[in-house]
N, C-alpha and C positions, 0 to 999 in steps of 0.2 A: 426206764425211759431216760432218766437223767444221765445214766452211765453212757448210753449211746450218744447222747448230746455232748457229753464231755469228751468222748472218744473222737467225735467229729471235729470238735474244736481243737483238740490236740493234733489231729491230722492236718488241719488247716494251719496251725501254728508251725508245724514241722515243714509244711510246704512253703510257707513264707520264708522260713529260714533258708531253704534251698534257693529260692528266688533271689534273696538278698545276697547270698554267697555267689550265685552266678553273675549277678549284676556287678558285684565288686571285682570279679575276675576279668571283666571286660577291659579292653585297652583304655577306653574312655567311659568310666562308669557314670551313669546319670544320677547325680546326687539327689535330685528331686524325687526320682523314682525310688531310690533307696530310702529316703526319709518317709515317703508314703507307705512303703512296705513295712518299715519299722513301726510306724504309727498303727497300722492294721494289726501287726503282730502284738503290740502292747495292748490294744483293745481286746484281742482274743485272750491274752494272758489275764487281764483283769476279769473277764467273764468267767474264765476257768477258776480263778481264785474265789469268786463270789458264789460259785455253785458247789 
């Protein structure tokens, strides 16, 4: 069960990476959105490290 949970978290982490990359590629990136996405990504990373 924990393995599937970790896999789901890893998938979310990768998805956030893609969203951050896409936002940074925009002509006028929204810095607030980028910081929010990075914060969520860090939270997921911490949860992965704890499991």
